[in-house]
OpenMM code with the backbone's topology and positions (N, CA, C; nanometers):
from openmm import Vec3, app, unit

residues = "UNK UNK UNK UNK UNK UNK UNK UNK UNK UNK UNK UNK UNK UNK UNK UNK UNK UNK UNK UNK UNK UNK UNK UNK UNK UNK UNK UNK UNK UNK UNK UNK UNK UNK UNK UNK UNK UNK UNK UNK UNK UNK UNK UNK UNK UNK UNK UNK UNK UNK UNK UNK UNK UNK UNK UNK UNK UNK UNK UNK UNK UNK UNK UNK UNK UNK UNK UNK UNK UNK UNK UNK UNK UNK UNK UNK UNK UNK UNK UNK UNK UNK UNK UNK UNK UNK UNK UNK UNK UNK UNK UNK UNK UNK UNK UNK UNK UNK UNK UNK UNK UNK UNK UNK UNK UNK UNK UNK UNK UNK UNK UNK UNK UNK UNK UNK UNK UNK UNK UNK UNK UNK UNK UNK UNK UNK UNK UNK UNK UNK UNK UNK UNK UNK UNK UNK UNK UNK UNK UNK UNK UNK UNK UNK UNK UNK UNK UNK UNK UNK UNK UNK UNK UNK UNK UNK UNK UNK UNK UNK UNK".split()
positions = [
    Vec3(7.0525, -1.2830, 0.5658),
    Vec3(7.0292, -1.2815, 0.7086),
    Vec3(7.1156, -1.3170, 0.8615),
    Vec3(7.2152, -1.2791, 0.9033),
    Vec3(7.3555, -1.3038, 1.0177),
    Vec3(7.2853, -1.3266, 1.0904),
    Vec3(7.3581, -1.4455, 1.2015),
    Vec3(7.3484, -1.4912, 1.3051),
    Vec3(7.2321, -1.4622, 1.3785),
    Vec3(7.2072, -1.4339, 1.5149),
    Vec3(7.1094, -1.4602, 1.5953),
    Vec3(7.0841, -1.2669, 1.6141),
    Vec3(7.1784, -1.1901, 1.6012),
    Vec3(7.1521, -1.0515, 1.6014),
    Vec3(7.2796, -0.9815, 1.5076),
    Vec3(7.2209, -0.8663, 1.4952),
    Vec3(7.3156, -0.8044, 1.3911),
    Vec3(7.4258, -0.7114, 1.4800),
    Vec3(7.5831, -0.7289, 1.4207),
    Vec3(7.6473, -0.6630, 1.4889),
    Vec3(7.6550, -0.4653, 1.4162),
    Vec3(7.6840, -0.4413, 1.5544),
    Vec3(7.6669, -0.3008, 1.4975),
    Vec3(7.7968, -0.2564, 1.5190),
    Vec3(7.8059, -0.2058, 1.3397),
    Vec3(7.9790, -0.1523, 1.3045),
    Vec3(7.9475, -0.0108, 1.3164),
    Vec3(7.8663, 0.0428, 1.3616),
    Vec3(7.8378, 0.2035, 1.3817),
    Vec3(7.9458, 0.2218, 1.5050),
    Vec3(7.8575, 0.1431, 1.6089),
    Vec3(7.9673, 0.1800, 1.7169),
    Vec3(8.0930, 0.1335, 1.7491),
    Vec3(8.1044, 0.0459, 1.6508),
    Vec3(8.2727, 0.0016, 1.6454),
    Vec3(8.3256, 0.0931, 1.5716),
    Vec3(8.2752, 0.1595, 1.4189),
    Vec3(8.3402, 0.2495, 1.4058),
    Vec3(8.3462, 0.3829, 1.5084),
    Vec3(8.2743, 0.4083, 1.5842),
    Vec3(8.2932, 0.5549, 1.6906),
    Vec3(8.3836, 0.5094, 1.7919),
    Vec3(8.4262, 0.3733, 1.8213),
    Vec3(8.5357, 0.3465, 1.9286),
    Vec3(8.6538, 0.3483, 1.8094),
    Vec3(8.6509, 0.3571, 1.6701),
    Vec3(8.8215, 0.3706, 1.6078),
    Vec3(8.8229, 0.4870, 1.6347),
    Vec3(8.7053, 0.6075, 1.5604),
    Vec3(8.7332, 0.7557, 1.5728),
    Vec3(8.7919, 0.8561, 1.6784),
    Vec3(8.7295, 0.7431, 1.7934),
    Vec3(8.7807, 0.7876, 1.9644),
    Vec3(8.9258, 0.7593, 1.9777),
    Vec3(8.9845, 0.6416, 1.9464),
    Vec3(9.0765, 0.6309, 1.9860),
    Vec3(9.1865, 0.6124, 1.8626),
    Vec3(9.1885, 0.6551, 1.7000),
    Vec3(9.2034, 0.7169, 1.6253),
    Vec3(9.3086, 0.5978, 1.5933),
    Vec3(9.3070, 0.4968, 1.5985),
    Vec3(9.4109, 0.3933, 1.5794),
    Vec3(9.3016, 0.2065, 1.4640),
    Vec3(9.3774, 0.1613, 1.4619),
    Vec3(9.3030, 0.0187, 1.3794),
    Vec3(9.2671, -0.0610, 1.5149),
    Vec3(9.1081, -0.1151, 1.4865),
    Vec3(9.0667, -0.2141, 1.5846),
    Vec3(9.0461, -0.3391, 1.5041),
    Vec3(9.0472, -0.4288, 1.5245),
    Vec3(9.0223, -0.5503, 1.4872),
    Vec3(8.9240, -0.6373, 1.5915),
    Vec3(8.8132, -0.6874, 1.4887),
    Vec3(8.6850, -0.7082, 1.5987),
    Vec3(8.7724, -0.9067, 1.6392),
    Vec3(8.8446, -0.8783, 1.7068),
    Vec3(8.8873, -1.0400, 1.7800),
    Vec3(8.7594, -1.0488, 1.8748),
    Vec3(8.8227, -1.1825, 1.9330),
    Vec3(8.7755, -1.2826, 2.0845),
    Vec3(8.7743, -1.1335, 2.1974),
    Vec3(8.8767, -1.0791, 2.2313),
    Vec3(8.9213, -0.9837, 2.3469),
    Vec3(8.7902, -0.8751, 2.3339),
    Vec3(8.7834, -0.8332, 2.1555),
    Vec3(8.7222, -0.6625, 2.2153),
    Vec3(8.5480, -0.7462, 2.1796),
    Vec3(8.4953, -0.8269, 2.1382),
    Vec3(8.3406, -0.9174, 2.1315),
    Vec3(8.3274, -0.9405, 2.3039),
    Vec3(8.4146, -1.0260, 2.4126),
    Vec3(8.4031, -1.0399, 2.5197),
    Vec3(8.3977, -0.8683, 2.5725),
    Vec3(8.4904, -0.7863, 2.5644),
    Vec3(8.4829, -0.6610, 2.6711),
    Vec3(8.3543, -0.5337, 2.6116),
    Vec3(8.3697, -0.5407, 2.5028),
    Vec3(8.2417, -0.4630, 2.4849),
    Vec3(8.1527, -0.5314, 2.3536),
    Vec3(8.1298, -0.5538, 2.3082),
    Vec3(8.0111, -0.5782, 2.2260),
    Vec3(7.9548, -0.6810, 2.2710),
    Vec3(7.9672, -0.8147, 2.3420),
    Vec3(7.8839, -0.8956, 2.4456),
    Vec3(7.8381, -0.7472, 2.5622),
    Vec3(7.8537, -0.6950, 2.6096),
    Vec3(7.8536, -0.6518, 2.7336),
    Vec3(7.7196, -0.5124, 2.6818),
    Vec3(7.7526, -0.4904, 2.5634),
    Vec3(7.6624, -0.3982, 2.4882),
    Vec3(7.5364, -0.4661, 2.4264),
    Vec3(7.5650, -0.6007, 2.4020),
    Vec3(7.4487, -0.6550, 2.3235),
    Vec3(7.4619, -0.8283, 2.3653),
    Vec3(7.4066, -0.8424, 2.4634),
    Vec3(7.4657, -0.9814, 2.5187),
    Vec3(7.3812, -1.1152, 2.4218),
    Vec3(7.2381, -1.0760, 2.3622),
    Vec3(7.2217, -1.1639, 2.2565),
    Vec3(7.3179, -1.2103, 2.1199),
    Vec3(7.4114, -1.1109, 2.0537),
    Vec3(7.5244, -1.1341, 1.9988),
    Vec3(7.6071, -1.2282, 2.0167),
    Vec3(7.5915, -1.3668, 1.9388),
    Vec3(7.6477, -1.4820, 1.9604),
    Vec3(7.7239, -1.4710, 1.8241),
    Vec3(7.9011, -1.4875, 1.8480),
    Vec3(7.9658, -1.5290, 1.7572),
    Vec3(8.0785, -1.6536, 1.7979),
    Vec3(8.1199, -1.7378, 1.6631),
    Vec3(8.2037, -1.7857, 1.7134),
    Vec3(8.3454, -1.8195, 1.6431),
    Vec3(8.3782, -1.7941, 1.7633),
    Vec3(8.5566, -1.7971, 1.6880),
    Vec3(8.6406, -1.8630, 1.6558),
    Vec3(8.7053, -1.8307, 1.5396),
    Vec3(8.8360, -1.9489, 1.5074),
    Vec3(8.8989, -2.0038, 1.6601),
    Vec3(8.9346, -2.1621, 1.6805),
    Vec3(9.0393, -2.1995, 1.7700),
    Vec3(9.1739, -2.1570, 1.7361),
    Vec3(9.1791, -2.1473, 1.6035),
    Vec3(9.3324, -2.1234, 1.6064),
    Vec3(9.3775, -1.9697, 1.6046),
    Vec3(9.2961, -1.9008, 1.5352),
    Vec3(9.3022, -1.7360, 1.5289),
    Vec3(9.1601, -1.6674, 1.5625),
    Vec3(9.2133, -1.6140, 1.6983),
    Vec3(9.1095, -1.5492, 1.7713),
    Vec3(9.0904, -1.3908, 1.7400),
    Vec3(9.1486, -1.3502, 1.6040),
    Vec3(9.0898, -1.2474, 1.4786),
    Vec3(8.9966, -1.3193, 1.4053),
    Vec3(8.9715, -1.4287, 1.3570),
    Vec3(8.8840, -1.4462, 1.2779),
    Vec3(8.7461, -1.5386, 1.3627),
    Vec3(8.6410, -1.5107, 1.3266),
    Vec3(8.4872, -1.5463, 1.3510),
    Vec3(8.4265, -1.6020, 1.2570),
    Vec3(8.2984, -1.6719, 1.3171),
    Vec3(8.1916, -1.7387, 1.1753),
    Vec3(8.1102, -1.6684, 1.1820),
    Vec3(8.0180, -1.6688, 1.1027),
    Vec3(7.8644, -1.6112, 1.1132),
    Vec3(7.7795, -1.6859, 1.0613),
    Vec3(7.6834, -1.7631, 1.1270),
    Vec3(7.5891, -1.8643, 1.0983),
    Vec3(7.5277, -1.7699, 0.9737),
    Vec3(7.4563, -1.8541, 0.8721),
    Vec3(7.3752, -1.7684, 0.7956),
    Vec3(7.2294, -1.8617, 0.7833),
    Vec3(7.1135, -1.7611, 0.7596),
    Vec3(6.9776, -1.8716, 0.8022),
    Vec3(6.9413, -1.8005, 0.6256),
    Vec3(6.8585, -1.8842, 0.6796),
    Vec3(6.7053, -1.8527, 0.5140),
    Vec3(6.5927, -1.9351, 0.5594),
    Vec3(6.5106, -1.8414, 0.4773),
    Vec3(6.3353, -1.9407, 0.5321),
    Vec3(6.3238, -2.0115, 0.4551),
    Vec3(6.2769, -2.0793, 0.5385),
    Vec3(6.1986, -2.2065, 0.4509),
    Vec3(6.1024, -2.1557, 0.3507),
    Vec3(6.0873, -2.2081, 0.2209),
    Vec3(5.9655, -2.1757, 0.1859),
    Vec3(5.8231, -2.1921, 0.2369),
    Vec3(5.8221, -2.2653, 0.2329),
    Vec3(5.7075, -2.3622, 0.2705),
    Vec3(5.6340, -2.3087, 0.4237),
    Vec3(5.7177, -2.3518, 0.5185),
    Vec3(5.6828, -2.2991, 0.6681),
    Vec3(5.7154, -2.1772, 0.7118),
    Vec3(5.8300, -2.1008, 0.6590),
    Vec3(5.8244, -1.9443, 0.7081),
    Vec3(5.9615, -1.9606, 0.7329),
    Vec3(5.9705, -2.1102, 0.8507),
    Vec3(6.0746, -2.0590, 0.9375),
    Vec3(6.2248, -2.0817, 0.9265),
    Vec3(6.2837, -2.0180, 1.0012),
    Vec3(6.4278, -1.9802, 1.0041),
    Vec3(6.5010, -2.1374, 0.9861),
    Vec3(6.6193, -2.1711, 0.8766),
    Vec3(6.6760, -2.2773, 0.8833),
    Vec3(6.8389, -2.2261, 0.8510),
    Vec3(6.9303, -2.2767, 0.8897),
    Vec3(7.0679, -2.2759, 0.9228),
    Vec3(7.0793, -2.2961, 0.7484),
    Vec3(7.1451, -2.2348, 0.6997),
    Vec3(7.2500, -2.2090, 0.5726),
    Vec3(7.3885, -2.2516, 0.5237),
    Vec3(7.4136, -2.2412, 0.6485),
    Vec3(7.5663, -2.2506, 0.6715),
    Vec3(7.6613, -2.1410, 0.7310),
    Vec3(7.8261, -2.1538, 0.7077),
    Vec3(7.8527, -2.0328, 0.8078),
    Vec3(7.9928, -1.9534, 0.6832),
    Vec3(8.0004, -1.8714, 0.7430),
    Vec3(8.1200, -1.7918, 0.6929),
    Vec3(8.2204, -1.7046, 0.7983),
    Vec3(8.3248, -1.7188, 0.7161),
    Vec3(8.4604, -1.6986, 0.8339),
    Vec3(8.4498, -1.5918, 0.7952),
    Vec3(8.5008, -1.4849, 0.8670),
    Vec3(8.5170, -1.3944, 0.8513),
    Vec3(8.6231, -1.3198, 0.9941),
    Vec3(8.6846, -1.2293, 0.9147),
    Vec3(8.8352, -1.1071, 0.9718),
    Vec3(8.8155, -0.9949, 0.9275),
    Vec3(8.7748, -0.9067, 1.0580),
    Vec3(8.7522, -0.7883, 1.0086),
    Vec3(8.8145, -0.6822, 1.1053),
    Vec3(8.8876, -0.5785, 1.0216),
    Vec3(8.9949, -0.4601, 1.0860),
    Vec3(8.9187, -0.3018, 1.0688),
    Vec3(8.8543, -0.2688, 1.1405),
    Vec3(8.8625, -0.1292, 1.0928),
    Vec3(8.9430, -0.0267, 1.1120),
    Vec3(8.9768, 0.0246, 1.0573),
    Vec3(9.0968, 0.1814, 1.0974),
    Vec3(9.0489, 0.2813, 1.0462),
    Vec3(9.1104, 0.4146, 1.0996),
    Vec3(9.0678, 0.5183, 1.0585),
    Vec3(9.1261, 0.5787, 0.9345),
    Vec3(9.0567, 0.6911, 0.8603),
    Vec3(9.1089, 0.7074, 0.7354),
    Vec3(9.2235, 0.7790, 0.7035),
    Vec3(9.2764, 0.8124, 0.8157),
    Vec3(9.4242, 0.8612, 0.8135),
    Vec3(9.5099, 0.7844, 0.8045),
    Vec3(9.5115, 0.6717, 0.9186),
    Vec3(9.5826, 0.5699, 0.8710),
    Vec3(9.5543, 0.4870, 0.7799),
    Vec3(9.4254, 0.4510, 0.6841),
    Vec3(9.4321, 0.4132, 0.5878),
    Vec3(9.5160, 0.4829, 0.4594),
    Vec3(9.5134, 0.6404, 0.4610),
    Vec3(9.5748, 0.7041, 0.3813),
    Vec3(9.6899, 0.7106, 0.4134),
    Vec3(9.8315, 0.6806, 0.4931),
    Vec3(9.9195, 0.6480, 0.5236),
    Vec3(9.9974, 0.5750, 0.4846),
    Vec3(9.8915, 0.4276, 0.4642),
    Vec3(9.9379, 0.2672, 0.4634),
    Vec3(9.8146, 0.2252, 0.3358),
    Vec3(9.8606, 0.2769, 0.2014),
    Vec3(9.7344, 0.2402, 0.0831),
    Vec3(9.7683, 0.0939, 0.0515),
    Vec3(9.6826, 0.0012, 0.0151),
    Vec3(9.6869, -0.1447, -0.0468),
    Vec3(9.6359, -0.1558, -0.1512),
    Vec3(9.6696, -0.2451, -0.2451),
    Vec3(9.6413, -0.2234, -0.3714),
    Vec3(9.5035, -0.3274, -0.4033),
    Vec3(9.4696, -0.3005, -0.5115),
    Vec3(9.3035, -0.3442, -0.5068),
    Vec3(9.3325, -0.4787, -0.5651),
    Vec3(9.2382, -0.6273, -0.5106),
    Vec3(9.2530, -0.7697, -0.5288),
    Vec3(9.4112, -0.7530, -0.4518),
    Vec3(9.4804, -0.8590, -0.5654),
    Vec3(9.5946, -0.8975, -0.5269),
    Vec3(9.7041, -0.8070, -0.5583),
    Vec3(9.6514, -0.6855, -0.6144),
    Vec3(9.8080, -0.6058, -0.6982),
    Vec3(9.8742, -0.5360, -0.5786),
    Vec3(9.9783, -0.4468, -0.6089),
    Vec3(10.1027, -0.4539, -0.4854),
    Vec3(10.0101, -0.2892, -0.4759),
    Vec3(10.0806, -0.2937, -0.3100),
    Vec3(10.1075, -0.3517, -0.2445),
    Vec3(10.0518, -0.4487, -0.1677),
    Vec3(10.0491, -0.5709, -0.1611),
    Vec3(9.9198, -0.6995, -0.1262),
    Vec3(9.9656, -0.6925, 0.0265),
    Vec3(9.9112, -0.6544, 0.1042),
    Vec3(9.9434, -0.6517, 0.2666),
    Vec3(9.8137, -0.5977, 0.3077),
    Vec3(9.7586, -0.6348, 0.4430),
    Vec3(9.6786, -0.5851, 0.5146),
    Vec3(9.5243, -0.6484, 0.4940),
    Vec3(9.5094, -0.7711, 0.4380),
    Vec3(9.5818, -0.8813, 0.4559),
    Vec3(9.6558, -0.9239, 0.3036),
    Vec3(9.7619, -1.0114, 0.3341),
    Vec3(9.8247, -1.0451, 0.1947),
    Vec3(9.7160, -1.1593, 0.1506),
    Vec3(9.6805, -1.1080, 0.0085),
    Vec3(9.6106, -1.1988, -0.0599),
    Vec3(9.6374, -1.2941, -0.1441),
    Vec3(9.6517, -1.4148, -0.0910),
    Vec3(9.7260, -1.5333, -0.1605),
    Vec3(9.6432, -1.5680, -0.3598),
    Vec3(9.7066, -1.6459, -0.4478),
    Vec3(9.6941, -1.6405, -0.5649),
    Vec3(9.5867, -1.7617, -0.4893),
    Vec3(9.4575, -1.7418, -0.6264),
    Vec3(9.3274, -1.8370, -0.6241),
    Vec3(9.3838, -1.9683, -0.6112),
    Vec3(9.3164, -2.0582, -0.5412),
    Vec3(9.2925, -2.1973, -0.5975),
    Vec3(9.1890, -2.2534, -0.6314),
    Vec3(9.2166, -2.3340, -0.7280),
    Vec3(9.1458, -2.4287, -0.7928),
    Vec3(9.0672, -2.3804, -0.8987),
    Vec3(9.1521, -2.3394, -0.9630),
    Vec3(9.1131, -2.2653, -1.1089),
    Vec3(9.1060, -2.3646, -1.1976),
    Vec3(9.0502, -2.3117, -1.3019),
    Vec3(9.0568, -2.4289, -1.4272),
    Vec3(9.1745, -2.3696, -1.5319),
    Vec3(9.3153, -2.4825, -1.5492),
    Vec3(9.3822, -2.4692, -1.6150),
    Vec3(9.3927, -2.5040, -1.7422),
    Vec3(9.4159, -2.4662, -1.8649),
    Vec3(9.3518, -2.5116, -2.0313),
    Vec3(9.4498, -2.5852, -2.0569),
    Vec3(9.4186, -2.7487, -2.1018),
    Vec3(9.5194, -2.7998, -2.1130),
    Vec3(9.4386, -2.9241, -2.2448),
    Vec3(9.5142, -2.9226, -2.3571),
    Vec3(9.4969, -3.0441, -2.4912),
    Vec3(9.4507, -3.1482, -2.4187),
    Vec3(9.4813, -3.1976, -2.3227),
    Vec3(9.4911, -3.3502, -2.2552),
    Vec3(9.2871, -3.3252, -2.2147),
    Vec3(9.1952, -3.4212, -2.2839),
    Vec3(9.1072, -3.4103, -2.2769),
    Vec3(9.0616, -3.4729, -2.1304),
    Vec3(9.1216, -3.5535, -2.0328),
    Vec3(9.1361, -3.6653, -1.9078),
    Vec3(9.1614, -3.5209, -1.8088),
    Vec3(9.2269, -3.4950, -1.8389),
    Vec3(9.2856, -3.3663, -1.7614),
    Vec3(9.1594, -3.2444, -1.7800),
    Vec3(9.1225, -3.2283, -1.8738),
    Vec3(8.9994, -3.1148, -1.8352),
    Vec3(8.8422, -3.1888, -1.7827),
    Vec3(8.8635, -3.3107, -1.8272),
    Vec3(8.7493, -3.3883, -1.7658),
    Vec3(8.7014, -3.3827, -1.6447),
    Vec3(8.8738, -3.4399, -1.5808),
    Vec3(8.8834, -3.4232, -1.4194),
    Vec3(8.8348, -3.2617, -1.3701),
    Vec3(8.9272, -3.1481, -1.4523),
    Vec3(8.8479, -3.0159, -1.3622),
    Vec3(8.6898, -3.0170, -1.3886),
    Vec3(8.6593, -3.0471, -1.4997),
    Vec3(8.4898, -2.9852, -1.5016),
    Vec3(8.4073, -3.0717, -1.4322),
    Vec3(8.4223, -3.1721, -1.4003),
    Vec3(8.3265, -3.2739, -1.3606),
    Vec3(8.3248, -3.3361, -1.2575),
    Vec3(8.2377, -3.3243, -1.1623),
    Vec3(8.2273, -3.3352, -1.0423),
    Vec3(8.3078, -3.4448, -0.9901),
    Vec3(8.3676, -3.5730, -0.8913),
    Vec3(8.3550, -3.6894, -0.8686),
    Vec3(8.2648, -3.7831, -0.8990),
    Vec3(8.1140, -3.7509, -0.8606),
    Vec3(8.0225, -3.8803, -0.8676),
    Vec3(7.9781, -3.8545, -0.9996),
    Vec3(7.9680, -3.7792, -1.0930),
    Vec3(7.9201, -3.7874, -1.2340),
    Vec3(8.0961, -3.8162, -1.3355),
    Vec3(8.1801, -3.8091, -1.2484),
    Vec3(8.2680, -3.8545, -1.3252),
    Vec3(8.2769, -4.0304, -1.2975),
    Vec3(8.2478, -4.0550, -1.1942),
    Vec3(8.2288, -4.1704, -1.1780),
    Vec3(8.1517, -4.2582, -1.3173),
    Vec3(8.0353, -4.2021, -1.2775),
    Vec3(7.9114, -4.2366, -1.3573),
    Vec3(7.9523, -4.2622, -1.4879),
    Vec3(7.9959, -4.1434, -1.5840),
    Vec3(8.0961, -4.1548, -1.7205),
    Vec3(8.2020, -4.2348, -1.7197),
    Vec3(8.2513, -4.3014, -1.6050),
    Vec3(8.3721, -4.3788, -1.6599),
    Vec3(8.3197, -4.5213, -1.6740),
    Vec3(8.2058, -4.5088, -1.5722),
    Vec3(8.1880, -4.6412, -1.5457),
    Vec3(8.0457, -4.7136, -1.6793),
    Vec3(7.9963, -4.5947, -1.7516),
    Vec3(7.9411, -4.6345, -1.8627),
    Vec3(8.0166, -4.6180, -2.0138),
    Vec3(8.1481, -4.5609, -1.9717),
    Vec3(8.2591, -4.6108, -2.0874),
    Vec3(8.2830, -4.7121, -2.0609),
    Vec3(8.2836, -4.7878, -1.9536),
    Vec3(8.3383, -4.9314, -1.9478),
    Vec3(8.2491, -5.0424, -2.0006),
    Vec3(8.1255, -4.9465, -1.9429),
    Vec3(8.0461, -5.0849, -2.0072),
    Vec3(8.0234, -5.0847, -2.1820),
    Vec3(8.0073, -4.9507, -2.2415),
    Vec3(8.0391, -4.9572, -2.3628),
    Vec3(8.1245, -5.0088, -2.4559),
    Vec3(8.2537, -5.0349, -2.3336),
    Vec3(8.3885, -5.1036, -2.4101),
    Vec3(8.3408, -5.2314, -2.3889),
    Vec3(8.2979, -5.2950, -2.2697),
    Vec3(8.2719, -5.4169, -2.2841),
    Vec3(8.1532, -5.4923, -2.3851),
    Vec3(8.0195, -5.4021, -2.3934),
    Vec3(7.9259, -5.4517, -2.4986),
    Vec3(8.0188, -5.4595, -2.6442),
    Vec3(8.1073, -5.3558, -2.7052),
    Vec3(8.1384, -5.3276, -2.7765),
    Vec3(8.2822, -5.4587, -2.8360),
    Vec3(8.3508, -5.4864, -2.7183),
    Vec3(8.4191, -5.6278, -2.7202),
    Vec3(8.3219, -5.7769, -2.7060),
    Vec3(8.2226, -5.7470, -2.6777),
    Vec3(8.1414, -5.8963, -2.6549),
    Vec3(8.0669, -5.8749, -2.8223),
    Vec3(8.0442, -5.7918, -2.8706),
    Vec3(7.9882, -5.7616, -3.0554),
    Vec3(8.0922, -5.7917, -3.1311),
    Vec3(8.2221, -5.7728, -3.1180),
    Vec3(8.3680, -5.7711, -3.1985),
    Vec3(8.4137, -5.9479, -3.1605),
    Vec3(8.3559, -6.0032, -3.0729),
    Vec3(8.4002, -6.1602, -3.0389),
    Vec3(8.2686, -6.2496, -3.0779),
    Vec3(8.1639, -6.2412, -3.1036),
    Vec3(8.0264, -6.2546, -3.1344),
    Vec3(8.0813, -6.3885, -3.2423),
    Vec3(8.1190, -6.2973, -3.3485),
    Vec3(8.1045, -6.3774, -3.4672),
    Vec3(8.1792, -6.5165, -3.4237),
    Vec3(8.3596, -6.5009, -3.3770),
    Vec3(8.4455, -6.6214, -3.3733),
    Vec3(8.3458, -6.6956, -3.2795),
    Vec3(8.2779, -6.6558, -3.1831),
    Vec3(8.2085, -6.7581, -3.0917),
    Vec3(8.1060, -6.8503, -3.1716),
    Vec3(8.0160, -6.7514, -3.2330),
    Vec3(7.8871, -6.8293, -3.3158),
    Vec3(7.9809, -6.9300, -3.4332),
    Vec3(8.1150, -6.8788, -3.5031),
    Vec3(8.2095, -6.9646, -3.5782),
    Vec3(8.2115, -7.0835, -3.5403),
    Vec3(8.2617, -7.0573, -3.3930),
    Vec3(8.3531, -7.1654, -3.3567),
    Vec3(8.2470, -7.2619, -3.3380),
    Vec3(8.1060, -7.2209, -3.2799),
    Vec3(7.9586, -7.2845, -3.2215),
    Vec3(7.9265, -7.3964, -3.3832),
    Vec3(7.8923, -7.3464, -3.4438),
    Vec3(7.8836, -7.3430, -3.6247),
    Vec3(7.9620, -7.4486, -3.6311),
    Vec3(8.0653, -7.4560, -3.6715),
    Vec3(8.1842, -7.5776, -3.7119),
    Vec3(8.1612, -7.6631, -3.5998),
    Vec3(8.1626, -7.6704, -3.4809),
    Vec3(8.1662, -7.7314, -3.3995),
    Vec3(8.0208, -7.8357, -3.4310),
    Vec3(7.9145, -7.7936, -3.4254),
    Vec3(7.7782, -7.8453, -3.4967),
    Vec3(7.7711, -7.9363, -3.6128),
    Vec3(7.8637, -7.9070, -3.7076),
    Vec3(7.9124, -7.9363, -3.8297),
    Vec3(7.9661, -8.1316, -3.8032),
] * unit.nanometer
topology = app.Topology()
chain = topology.addChain("A")
for resn in residues:
    res = topology.addResidue(resn, chain)
    for name in ("N", "CA", "C"):
        topology.addAtom(name, app.Element.getBySymbol(name[0]), res)
């Protein structure tokens, strides 16, 4: 469920078909058209980019049935007529031509490596990583204690004799 009111995309598409030009759902269009037609619609626009807005997502609580905030989704919406889309084709995903908008290469993908430490860093989150490191450190300390124990006991026995 999006926001406090649904965005009426049909009216936006009607505006595009009337002017026969691309239309961006930006802050100016929101204030001039959407807010006038639907005063309960509340969109939070990005401070740096007026073409980008955030929709608040809600979920129903299983126990009480009340709506709770579940997060935000950043969006940028550009609507254009079919004639304009046919004149300016874009590739699928990051295929060429990569424009309107330019899609960057994905970040944070898994890089395969033969280095087990690098693979562990990529596959395990920071909290679990700290726990694994602490358990390994404790096991190392226990192993060292067990290895040194015969020398300590031998020294104590020799000192007693």
